[in-house]
Residue, then its C-alpha position, 0 to 999 in steps of 0.5 A: m499500499r505504501k508503495w502505491g502511495f508514493l507512486f500517487l505522490l511521485p508526480i506531484f513532487c516532479i510536478g514540485c521539482t520543475q523549473e520554472k520558464p526563465e523569462e525571456p529578455l526586454s527588447w527595447q531601443i532608446t532614441f533622443f529627441s529634442l524634447g527627452a527621449k523615445v522608448q520603443f517595444e519591439n514585442p507587446t510587454p507587460i512593462k509596469q514603469v520605465t525611469a530614466y536617469n542621469s549620469d548623478g543618479t537622479v529621476v529625470a522622467q519617469l512612466d507609470f503603465p496602468v495598461q499595458p504600453r504601445q509599442t512607442e512610448s515618450l519621456y519628456f526631460e532636457w538632456q544633456e549631450e554627450e551625457t550617459y543616461r540610465f534607463e530602467a523598466t519594471i515588468l508586473s512580475g518586478k524585475v527591472f532591465i537596465e540600459t544605459v545610453t549616451a545623448p548624442f552631439k547637437y552639433a550646435r555649431g556645426n556639422f560635417e558629414i562625407a557620405i559613399p554614397y549619398g544617403a549612408a551618412m545616418r548610421s543605424e542604432k545597432q551601427r552606433q551601438m557597433g562604435g564605428n566599425q561598420k565599413a562600406l563594401l565597394l565593388q570592383g569596378s564600379v564608380m561611386t559619388a563622394t558627398v561632402i556636405v557641411t552644415n553651419g552653426n547659428v552665426p555666420a562663419t568662414f570654414d577651411i575643408e581638407l578632404c584626403i582620398p587614398s591614392s588607389l581610388d581615382i578622382n574623375h575631375t577636379l572641382a574648380g577651386w580645389e587645391t590637390v596634393t598628391t603624395d605616395e599614399q594618397t591625395c588630400l583636396s582643400t578649398t575655403d568658403v563662408f557661410k553668411v546665414a545661419s545654418e547654412v548647407w555646403y555641399r561637393e560631390l566627388k566622382i570615384n573611380i573603383p579600380h580593379f586589383p589583382t587579388s581582393p582584399t581579405n583583411t583589415t589591412d587592405i581596410q582603406s578610409i576617406s578622411g576630412i576634416v573643417r575648421w570653422t572661424t568666426a568674425d570674433g576669432e573664435t575657431w573650432e574643427q569638425k572631423a569624419e571619416v568613412q571606411l571602406r574596403v573594395a571587393s568582388v562580386p563574388e565576395i559580395v554575393e557570399h555575404i548577401s542573400i534575399a530572405s523574403i519578398d511580401m506582397p502586398t504590405d505597406a510602404v513600412g514592409i507590415v505585411d497585409t494578411r487580410q489580401r490574398e498573397n501575390a495580388i491586386y484586386h480592381p474592385r472594377p464595376l459591373f458595368s464599365w459605364l459607371e466605373t470612374q477614373q483614376t484620380d492619382e496615379y502617382t500613389p501606388i495601390s500597393y507595396q511588395t517588401v524585399r528583405i536581404n540578409n547581410t550577413g557580413e561585417d560591413t555595410i553593402h550599397v544596393v540598388v534593389s529594382s522591380i518590374n512587372r512582366d507578361v508571363i508569355t512575351g516577357k514584355a513590361v506591363p504598362f499597366l502596372a508600370p510607375p508612371d513616368a515622371v516616378n522613374a524615367g519611363t522605365d517601367r521599374s520601381i527603384s529603391f536605393a537602400s544600405l545593407p549594414g553589417g549583420e542586420l536584416t534590411s527591408i526594402s519596400l517597393p511600390i507597385y502602381f495601377h492604372p485601372q483604365l489598362a487594367e487586364a485580369g490574369e497572371y503575371e510576374r515580378e522580376i526583382v533584381v539586386k545590384i550594387w551601387g555605382s555599378d551595372t552587375t547584378v548580384l540577387s534576382a529572383k521572380r515572383p506571380l502577380h495576380t490581377i483579380v477583378p472581381n467575377r461577373q461570370a460568376l454573378y450573372v450565372s448566379g443571378l440566372a439559377i436564382f432567377a430560374s430557382c425562383i420561377g420554377l418554384v412559383v409555378l410548382l406552388r401554384f400548380h401543386r395540384q395539378f403536378f400530384t395528381r400526375f402520380s397514382t398513390k403508390q408511385l408517390i409512396v415508392i418515390a418517396l422511399f426512394g427519396t429516404t433511401i437516398f438520403v440515408a445512402v448517399v448524404v447521410p455518409s457524406t455529411l459525416f464522413l466528408n471533412l475526415i475524408r477531405v482532411i486526408f486526401g486534401p482536393v482530391s478527395v472528390l475523387i472518393t466521395g464522388l463514389i457517394n454523392e454521384t454514382l451511387y446518388y445517380a444509380l439509384l435515381t437510374a433506378l427510380l425512372i426505370y421504375i416508374y417510367g419503364t425503359p426506352r424499348e420497353n415503353a416502344e412495346r408497350g405505346h408508351s409514348h408520353i413520359k410525364g416528368g417530376v419524378i426528379l423533383i420529388v425525390s430532390a425535394v424528399r432528399l434537400l428536407l431530410g437534409g434539413v431537418t437532420f443536419g441542417l443543411f438548408t442554406p439559401m445555396t442548397i435551395i439554389y443550388t437544388g432548383t437549378s440542378i433540377l431543372l437542368l436534369e428535368t430538361g434533359f431527361l425530358l429530351v433523352r426519355r424515348r432514346g436510350l440509356l446510353a443517350w441517358a446517360l450521356v445527357l444526365g451527364i451533362c446537366d450534372a456537369i452543368a449544376v457542378y460549374v453552378d455550385f462553383q459560381l455560387s460559391i464564389l459569389f456568396y462565400r467569396l472563394f478562390f479556386a484552382d482552376w485544375y480543380v474546377w475542370l476535376r470536379i466538373f468532368v471527374e464528379g460532375f460527368a464521369y461519375t453521373f455517366i458511370g451511376v446512370l449505366l450501372g443504375a439500370r440494369l438494377g431498374r429493369g429488374l425492379w420494372r419488371v417486378a413491379d410489373 
């Protein structure tokens, strides 16, 4: 007994000794702005309080959160440049996360930047934390533009600038007004200019040729740098200076390709790269009206209809500057699609969406490319997006990828077919209700009982198994499950229906021998009505779409049987198969209209030809044998 008691207590001991799951570290970033600091949380976190301390340990700002904070919160306080501040975030469990950040320099006396290429002077937060170890990786044989930007401070001043470039780099031409001093190691350019107003901006551009080297640099000794110094002098004789440096390394195409790769290409997204999961992937939806004369003209052709975001991963240590472009082509001809091309004023008639980007080392960079749409020329169909990544300053392609692009318009065909089916079903229902007495007097009591029994048999043998096991079969076999369910829904159903038709009317040959030249219809209608009512009462299968589909199927089958009632069984099988294939097609259109579903073309044709026609054809031939026996017994 003690042994069994120990076994019962063992799970409790195991639970008590189980180690608690450690809390994940808080992922957050802090950036300074003119009125304080912004705290950005990368993931939703139950934070209770955020406090900021200066270098003396004094609280300068504090935020309490009674509810979960937003992704970005602001702390307002007056910070001092180059002072280190400590930020503490307290979560609900009481654990404190600490982040230390140094306030940036405000550059009240001006600013000096060197960018290769232009726009690459600004560094990301991760780069600033790395202390400037990031280097620009330039391609051999390319042409780059070095942009020198000097911004004035608060007072007019005269400034002297000196720029030194390694001798291994070739300058296309010397700018006017610059003095050049060349040595074996570097070429230094210098000039003087005047700032007349505060915050004035002065800039110059230098075209630099990156030559081909016999061997590619492979170690840090091959790192080169472009450096510069600016000295300001005011009218009062006050002077100060600032220095700037850009490190770079020259590499070949294989070296660059080794470090970068396309991680993903998402569409549709917004301008910042957030995926819109509510829309279909790789698709543009054009909600055109039913009639062309109701369509309004596009008012702003310069506004993108959507964006695609190319995410490029740089596993190296150096920053790589690239040009990412995308062009939309016709899949068959390979030509650019005019209604998906950017306006001429946007990209100078290149038919491409272009974006310049810097890929910091060790980071995943998202580049958003706009997609434009001109509905006046639009055609629904499947197109192709070709994404190309080139090194900035070169025409060499280092990465490329292709993705599909679907242009979707409202399915007018579904609207027309569904509207016709609804109209025909309503007319048929009205006629049946108006002449229901005359309709039922066409059958004897015995025939009505037999038809009702067959309808019940069809419900038990076809509807019940299909309803109970349909979802399970779909889970196991996926879209090809129609090949299995069709054996019950179509083959067995039409075998029983054909047997009933032969039992009531007889075969065409026997009718001719007995002189039955006139055959009244309505058997298919009564059987379908019994099947629909039993399914609705038992399983709740009584929806507007089911009623419309059943009404359409009755009209098609009754009309088809009326046309071939005096012909052979092969004609019965052929015509009823065609009628059921049309009914399956109508079912697809109803699903598209009512439930906004999309179907692959191969799946549509599979159901129409196999489930709709082939299984019905086989079912009619199989039911003929059973029907002959029943008819002879009844006769």
